[in-house]
Backbone as ProteinMPNN parsed JSONL, in Angstrom:
{"seq_chain_A": "MVCSLYDDRELGQFHCEGCGICRVGGRENYSHCDTCRSCLPNHLAGKHQCIPGASERQCPVCLEDIHSSRDTAHVPSCHHFLHSSCFEQLIKQKIFACPVCGKSLFEMTKVWCVQMRIYVTVNQSIED", "coords_chain_A": {"N_chain_A": [[-30.777, -30.863, 16.235], [-32.083, -27.684, 16.763], [-30.865, -24.617, 18.053], [-31.659, -22.031, 20.194], [-31.529, -18.504, 20.349], [-32.282, -16.046, 22.207], [-33.57, -12.952, 22.954], [-34.684, -9.791, 24.137], [-34.835, -7.827, 22.33], [-35.284, -7.417, 18.752], [-32.943, -8.837, 16.745], [-32.661, -9.973, 14.221], [-31.974, -12.822, 14.586], [-30.823, -15.849, 13.755], [-30.61, -19.312, 12.512], [-27.917, -21.058, 11.849], [-26.995, -23.806, 9.874], [-24.858, -24.623, 8.804], [-22.747, -23.511, 10.366], [-23.636, -24.275, 13.114], [-24.711, -23.199, 14.943], [-26.456, -20.166, 16.495], [-27.071, -17.166, 15.032], [-26.725, -13.518, 14.745], [-28.258, -10.659, 12.841], [-29.51, -11.193, 10.723], [-30.455, -13.441, 8.487], [-30.4, -12.988, 5.73], [-28.517, -11.194, 5.315], [-26.323, -12.634, 5.483], [-24.218, -15.244, 4.426], [-23.213, -18.589, 4.522], [-19.85, -19.917, 4.504], [-18.482, -22.881, 3.674], [-15.821, -23.624, 3.665], [-14.334, -21.887, 5.364], [-15.757, -22.07, 7.255], [-17.626, -20.331, 8.386], [-20.278, -18.058, 8.849], [-20.484, -15.261, 6.683], [-20.478, -11.619, 5.752], [-22.763, -10.883, 3.237], [-21.453, -9.193, 1.12], [-18.802, -10.127, 1.158], [-19.253, -12.632, 0.048], [-17.811, -14.815, -2.073], [-15.944, -13.591, -2.693], [-13.824, -13.404, -0.918], [-10.858, -14.805, 0.105], [-10.514, -18.167, 0.903], [-9.689, -19.659, 3.782], [-8.952, -22.536, 5.235], [-11.057, -23.403, 7.988], [-10.646, -20.763, 9.274], [-12.503, -19.289, 10.951], [-12.386, -20.477, 13.346], [-10.516, -20.015, 14.941], [-8.905, -17.894, 17.339], [-9.562, -14.343, 18.159], [-7.291, -12.082, 16.89], [-6.756, -9.877, 18.408], [-8.424, -9.435, 20.738], [-8.408, -11.957, 21.846], [-10.534, -13.714, 22.121], [-12.869, -15.998, 21.046], [-14.011, -16.51, 17.457], [-15.77, -17.799, 16.139], [-18.128, -18.59, 17.664], [-18.832, -15.946, 18.403], [-21.036, -13.138, 18.927], [-20.648, -10.81, 17.857], [-19.928, -9.402, 14.588], [-17.408, -11.146, 11.961], [-14.673, -9.564, 10.59], [-12.867, -9.343, 7.851], [-9.941, -8.708, 6.857], [-7.861, -7.658, 3.557], [-5.617, -9.457, 3.905], [-6.864, -11.694, 4.647], [-7.138, -12.597, 7.441], [-9.042, -13.306, 10.224], [-10.843, -11.438, 12.241], [-12.767, -9.622, 15.116], [-15.258, -7.657, 14.179], [-15.732, -5.278, 16.179], [-13.15, -5.097, 17.102], [-11.674, -4.687, 14.914], [-12.607, -2.064, 14.755], [-11.596, -0.61, 16.959], [-8.76, -0.939, 16.766], [-8.373, 0.967, 14.581], [-9.269, 3.184, 15.579], [-7.097, 3.501, 17.402], [-5.151, 4.25, 15.576], [-3.842, 2.158, 14.143], [-3.165, 0.333, 11.73], [-2.276, -1.968, 10.695], [-2.391, -5.37, 10.194], [-2.76, -7.488, 13.044], [-1.77, -10.02, 12.897], [-0.173, -10.718, 10.419], [1.074, -8.041, 9.921], [0.106, -6.815, 7.404], [-1.183, -4.126, 5.577], [-4.477, -2.903, 6.871], [-6.436, -2.043, 5.302], [-6.885, -0.576, 2.217], [-4.145, 1.722, 1.313], [-3.245, 3.638, -0.008], [-4.269, 6.282, -0.711], [-3.948, 7.583, 1.641], [-0.912, 7.354, 1.945], [-0.19, 9.111, -0.019], [-1.43, 11.375, 0.69], [0.298, 12.0, 3.019], [2.636, 12.059, 1.804], [2.355, 14.485, 0.309], [2.318, 16.201, 2.474], [4.823, 16.05, 3.725], [6.561, 16.638, 1.232], [5.694, 19.379, 1.283], [6.147, 20.523, 3.583], [8.922, 20.305, 3.703], [9.37, 21.59, 1.548], [9.067, 24.329, 2.551], [10.821, 24.54, 4.665], [13.344, 24.458, 3.319], [13.003, 26.983, 1.809]], "CA_chain_A": [[-31.472, -29.878, 17.359], [-31.559, -26.355, 16.499], [-30.604, -23.788, 19.35], [-32.67, -20.682, 20.348], [-31.115, -17.318, 20.604], [-33.446, -14.926, 22.816], [-33.36, -11.233, 23.448], [-35.791, -8.764, 24.353], [-34.773, -7.011, 21.005], [-35.351, -8.088, 17.457], [-31.65, -8.479, 16.087], [-32.406, -10.762, 13.187], [-31.527, -13.979, 14.83], [-31.008, -17.098, 12.753], [-29.769, -20.532, 13.096], [-27.023, -21.579, 10.829], [-26.757, -25.273, 9.777], [-23.307, -25.016, 8.567], [-21.999, -23.354, 11.611], [-24.119, -25.248, 13.843], [-25.261, -22.268, 16.256], [-27.507, -19.245, 16.246], [-26.213, -15.886, 14.809], [-27.687, -12.28, 14.6], [-27.898, -9.769, 11.832], [-30.523, -11.528, 9.791], [-30.027, -14.438, 7.67], [-30.441, -12.406, 4.534], [-27.282, -10.526, 5.26], [-25.174, -13.316, 5.686], [-24.053, -16.418, 3.479], [-21.984, -19.5, 5.036], [-18.738, -20.587, 3.767], [-18.041, -24.273, 4.156], [-14.479, -23.781, 3.789], [-13.801, -21.167, 6.454], [-16.795, -22.716, 8.335], [-18.447, -19.216, 9.154], [-21.14, -16.898, 8.168], [-19.574, -13.984, 6.245], [-21.456, -10.815, 5.259], [-22.897, -10.937, 1.899], [-20.4, -8.392, 0.149], [-17.618, -10.768, 1.111], [-19.577, -14.072, -0.496], [-17.159, -15.545, -3.494], [-14.956, -12.408, -2.91], [-12.85, -13.673, -0.115], [-9.999, -16.047, -0.132], [-10.935, -19.175, 1.748], [-8.622, -20.221, 4.747], [-9.781, -23.651, 6.021], [-11.09, -23.248, 9.77], [-10.377, -19.451, 9.975], [-13.362, -18.527, 11.932], [-12.294, -21.388, 14.453], [-9.326, -19.326, 15.748], [-9.22, -16.802, 18.257], [-9.484, -13.235, 17.449], [-5.9, -11.947, 17.384], [-6.676, -8.652, 19.245], [-8.86, -9.862, 22.116], [-8.044, -13.656, 22.088], [-11.714, -14.673, 22.298], [-13.321, -16.828, 20.069], [-14.465, -15.734, 16.526], [-16.505, -18.573, 15.488], [-19.248, -18.46, 18.366], [-19.084, -14.495, 18.957], [-21.939, -12.345, 18.508], [-19.821, -9.906, 17.021], [-19.369, -10.151, 13.267], [-16.226, -11.15, 11.954], [-14.261, -8.683, 9.847], [-11.897, -10.125, 7.068], [-9.219, -7.798, 5.8], [-7.422, -8.132, 2.613], [-4.787, -10.376, 4.205], [-7.833, -13.028, 5.339], [-7.143, -12.842, 8.919], [-10.492, -13.017, 10.918], [-10.843, -10.485, 13.565], [-14.053, -8.944, 15.338], [-15.548, -6.046, 13.876], [-15.381, -4.23, 16.959], [-11.93, -5.113, 17.406], [-11.041, -3.895, 13.901], [-12.734, -0.43, 14.876], [-10.695, -0.071, 18.081], [-7.557, -0.753, 15.932], [-8.768, 1.875, 13.595], [-9.449, 4.119, 16.261], [-5.843, 3.657, 17.971], [-4.507, 4.391, 14.602], [-3.117, 1.114, 14.12], [-3.561, 0.147, 10.352], [-1.558, -3.437, 10.207], [-2.983, -6.644, 10.63], [-1.855, -8.059, 14.146], [-1.045, -11.23, 12.641], [0.949, -10.676, 9.52], [1.446, -6.778, 9.495], [0.029, -6.189, 6.251], [-2.215, -3.013, 5.839], [-5.941, -3.615, 6.969], [-7.263, -1.65, 3.919], [-5.945, 0.294, 0.9], [-3.814, 2.831, 2.216], [-2.712, 4.399, -0.991], [-4.564, 7.574, -0.749], [-3.248, 8.096, 3.157], [0.456, 7.733, 1.673], [-0.287, 10.21, -0.979], [-1.567, 12.711, 1.526], [1.405, 12.106, 3.795], [4.035, 12.14, 0.96], [2.254, 15.857, 0.038], [2.414, 17.108, 3.573], [6.373, 15.756, 3.613], [6.92, 17.735, 0.402], [5.243, 20.647, 1.406], [6.969, 20.745, 4.927], [10.353, 20.198, 3.452], [10.0, 23.2, 0.515], [9.048, 25.471, 3.26], [11.798, 24.609, 5.448], [14.327, 24.82, 2.358], [12.787, 28.548, 1.475]], "C_chain_A": [[-31.068, -28.309, 16.951], [-31.884, -25.523, 17.949], [-31.486, -22.637, 19.27], [-31.886, -19.56, 20.86], [-32.078, -16.31, 20.974], [-32.907, -13.971, 23.136], [-34.558, -10.735, 23.512], [-35.885, -7.874, 23.051], [-34.777, -7.859, 19.814], [-33.968, -7.842, 16.828], [-31.388, -9.519, 14.858], [-31.684, -12.077, 13.79], [-31.755, -15.035, 13.87], [-30.446, -18.112, 13.127], [-29.086, -20.959, 11.725], [-26.699, -23.069, 10.81], [-25.268, -25.592, 9.883], [-22.487, -24.483, 9.663], [-22.457, -23.955, 13.194], [-24.729, -24.625, 15.224], [-26.126, -21.125, 15.531], [-26.472, -17.975, 15.843], [-27.197, -14.822, 14.625], [-27.228, -11.644, 13.331], [-28.829, -10.325, 10.821], [-29.746, -12.441, 8.661], [-29.95, -13.996, 6.068], [-29.304, -11.738, 4.329], [-26.329, -11.352, 5.264], [-25.113, -14.612, 4.851], [-22.85, -17.487, 4.211], [-21.099, -19.97, 4.142], [-18.221, -21.811, 4.418], [-16.719, -24.275, 4.472], [-13.857, -23.216, 5.09], [-14.848, -21.185, 7.686], [-17.186, -21.515, 9.137], [-19.523, -18.372, 8.224], [-20.372, -15.528, 7.99], [-20.734, -13.018, 5.779], [-21.454, -10.954, 3.696], [-21.996, -10.297, 0.842], [-19.223, -9.161, 0.141], [-18.029, -12.193, 0.386], [-18.745, -13.991, -1.887], [-16.147, -14.224, -3.694], [-13.922, -12.574, -1.958], [-12.042, -14.884, -0.377], [-10.167, -16.982, 1.06], [-9.732, -19.579, 2.752], [-9.454, -21.092, 5.569], [-9.811, -23.458, 7.705], [-10.824, -21.719, 10.194], [-11.263, -18.99, 10.964], [-12.931, -19.493, 13.389], [-11.114, -20.919, 15.269], [-9.865, -18.253, 16.607], [-9.193, -15.532, 17.553], [-7.973, -12.649, 17.816], [-5.799, -10.556, 18.331], [-7.474, -8.958, 20.404], [-8.733, -11.151, 22.651], [-9.214, -14.387, 22.459], [-12.12, -15.331, 21.021], [-14.304, -16.061, 18.978], [-15.602, -16.46, 16.031], [-18.193, -18.234, 16.337], [-19.445, -16.831, 18.974], [-20.446, -13.987, 18.168], [-21.72, -11.319, 17.757], [-19.37, -10.333, 15.681], [-18.077, -10.152, 13.062], [-15.788, -9.795, 10.909], [-13.078, -9.141, 9.071], [-11.24, -9.087, 6.063], [-8.599, -8.444, 4.913], [-6.338, -9.2, 2.678], [-5.526, -11.808, 4.59], [-7.731, -13.331, 6.65], [-8.328, -12.41, 9.465], [-10.013, -12.271, 12.009], [-12.115, -10.25, 13.893], [-13.901, -7.818, 14.822], [-15.198, -5.038, 14.815], [-13.914, -3.993, 17.327], [-11.036, -4.33, 16.37], [-11.341, -2.312, 14.052], [-11.871, 0.118, 15.772], [-9.279, 0.063, 17.46], [-7.431, 0.738, 15.3], [-8.691, 3.154, 14.469], [-8.034, 4.308, 17.076], [-4.779, 4.063, 16.854], [-3.453, 3.351, 13.935], [-3.587, 0.225, 12.746], [-2.829, -1.234, 9.798], [-2.338, -4.349, 10.9], [-1.754, -7.078, 11.767], [-1.292, -9.335, 14.163], [-0.047, -11.206, 11.892], [1.585, -9.323, 9.205], [1.133, -6.171, 8.267], [-1.263, -5.102, 6.5], [-3.693, -3.626, 5.779], [-6.696, -3.301, 5.914], [-6.263, -0.991, 3.074], [-5.383, 1.592, 1.572], [-3.174, 3.79, 1.195], [-2.807, 5.869, -0.961], [-3.847, 8.25, 0.569], [-1.902, 8.411, 2.536], [0.583, 8.817, 0.937], [-0.516, 11.435, -0.112], [-0.395, 12.876, 2.374], [2.379, 12.543, 2.879], [3.731, 13.918, 0.49], [2.362, 16.728, 1.118], [3.863, 17.063, 3.887], [6.99, 16.523, 2.79], [6.919, 19.006, 0.567], [6.193, 21.23, 2.517], [8.322, 21.167, 4.461], [10.835, 21.423, 2.427], [9.943, 24.117, 1.419], [9.994, 25.594, 4.194], [13.312, 25.245, 4.561], [14.431, 26.446, 1.949], [13.074, 29.515, 2.558]], "O_chain_A": [[-29.916, -27.883, 16.862], [-32.829, -25.713, 18.715], [-32.02, -22.356, 18.197], [-31.53, -19.733, 22.026], [-32.689, -15.72, 20.084], [-31.773, -13.987, 23.615], [-35.492, -11.273, 22.918], [-36.921, -7.272, 22.772], [-34.284, -8.986, 19.876], [-33.757, -6.717, 16.377], [-30.261, -9.874, 14.513], [-30.596, -12.285, 13.254], [-32.802, -15.101, 13.226], [-29.704, -18.019, 14.105], [-29.715, -21.155, 10.685], [-26.112, -23.528, 11.79], [-24.644, -26.371, 10.603], [-21.438, -25.091, 9.877], [-21.719, -24.032, 14.176], [-25.101, -25.228, 16.23], [-26.432, -21.116, 14.339], [-25.323, -17.858, 16.27], [-28.373, -15.089, 14.378], [-26.157, -11.904, 12.782], [-28.826, -9.601, 9.826], [-28.678, -12.164, 8.115], [-29.411, -14.758, 5.266], [-28.955, -11.613, 3.155], [-25.239, -10.835, 5.019], [-26.235, -15.049, 4.594], [-21.695, -17.096, 4.384], [-21.47, -20.418, 3.057], [-17.633, -21.813, 5.5], [-16.353, -24.868, 5.487], [-13.057, -23.844, 5.784], [-14.802, -20.544, 8.737], [-17.134, -21.542, 10.366], [-19.419, -18.17, 7.014], [-19.807, -14.875, 8.867], [-21.824, -13.488, 5.452], [-20.443, -11.101, 3.01], [-21.822, -10.861, -0.238], [-18.489, -8.986, -0.832], [-17.074, -12.928, 0.135], [-19.039, -13.137, -2.723], [-15.662, -13.945, -4.79], [-12.969, -11.817, -2.143], [-12.483, -15.851, -0.997], [-9.951, -16.533, 2.186], [-8.687, -19.834, 2.153], [-10.346, -20.746, 6.345], [-8.842, -23.388, 8.461], [-10.79, -21.449, 11.394], [-10.804, -18.278, 11.857], [-13.262, -19.029, 14.48], [-10.821, -21.539, 16.291], [-11.016, -17.816, 16.592], [-8.827, -15.54, 16.377], [-7.539, -12.769, 18.962], [-4.749, -10.283, 18.912], [-6.853, -8.517, 21.371], [-8.942, -11.395, 23.839], [-9.132, -15.484, 23.012], [-11.535, -15.046, 19.976], [-15.157, -15.241, 19.317], [-16.473, -15.793, 15.472], [-19.174, -17.767, 15.758], [-20.177, -16.615, 19.94], [-20.807, -14.369, 17.054], [-22.588, -10.908, 16.988], [-18.645, -11.309, 15.488], [-17.381, -9.382, 13.723], [-16.702, -9.074, 10.508], [-12.116, -9.363, 9.806], [-11.654, -8.701, 4.97], [-8.531, -9.667, 5.036], [-6.09, -9.841, 1.656], [-4.898, -12.847, 4.795], [-8.252, -14.376, 7.04], [-8.713, -11.258, 9.267], [-8.946, -12.456, 12.595], [-12.893, -10.623, 13.015], [-12.921, -7.073, 14.845], [-14.514, -4.064, 14.502], [-13.499, -2.922, 17.77], [-10.071, -3.612, 16.628], [-10.585, -1.441, 13.622], [-11.357, 1.211, 15.537], [-8.656, 1.112, 17.628], [-6.498, 1.506, 15.535], [-8.057, 4.122, 14.051], [-7.866, 5.474, 17.433], [-3.604, 4.201, 17.194], [-2.438, 3.69, 13.327], [-4.477, -0.605, 12.928], [-2.829, -1.514, 8.599], [-2.864, -4.161, 11.997], [-0.528, -7.078, 11.653], [-0.558, -9.791, 15.04], [1.035, -11.578, 12.346], [2.499, -9.275, 8.381], [1.707, -5.134, 7.937], [-2.114, -5.214, 7.383], [-4.091, -4.497, 5.006], [-7.564, -4.075, 5.511], [-5.049, -0.918, 3.265], [-6.064, 2.362, 2.249], [-2.561, 4.756, 1.65], [-1.851, 6.629, -1.116], [-3.261, 9.33, 0.493], [-1.586, 9.6, 2.508], [1.515, 9.571, 1.216], [0.202, 12.428, -0.232], [-0.029, 14.047, 2.474], [3.026, 13.527, 3.238], [4.718, 14.636, 0.329], [2.493, 17.933, 0.901], [4.272, 18.116, 4.377], [7.934, 17.182, 3.224], [7.807, 19.766, 0.182], [6.882, 22.238, 2.359], [8.807, 22.251, 4.785], [11.914, 22.011, 2.344], [10.818, 24.969, 1.265], [10.141, 26.72, 4.668], [14.089, 26.12, 4.945], [15.479, 27.073, 1.796], [12.928, 30.722, 2.363]]}, "name": "protein", "num_of_chains": 1, "seq": "MVCSLYDDRELGQFHCEGCGICRVGGRENYSHCDTCRSCLPNHLAGKHQCIPGASERQCPVCLEDIHSSRDTAHVPSCHHFLHSSCFEQLIKQKIFACPVCGKSLFEMTKVWCVQMRIYVTVNQSIED"}
């Protein structure tokens, strides 16, 4: 049985056999990962570390289901799934650590370099 996802707007609705549910965003933009049991954006296809059943867990931010959500999953380098909108909210609140493991949600090297330059500049001006 194929489900139907109806909306007044064209959202790129498609049915994923692997997930067993309808999704939005256009089939051409997603690939199904059998190990994670989720549709992931194409830029992650073959580039993410599979965690069996990762999408079947709750989002660690909002505690809502990730698998059946209409919101896309965001997969940071630590490989813990969270909703894209929840990821955006964390960043807006200047929370840059994964709520599950505490690792950086993205590459922070440039940020730390800027912070270090500011620290050095401030300390030099205090000493002068």
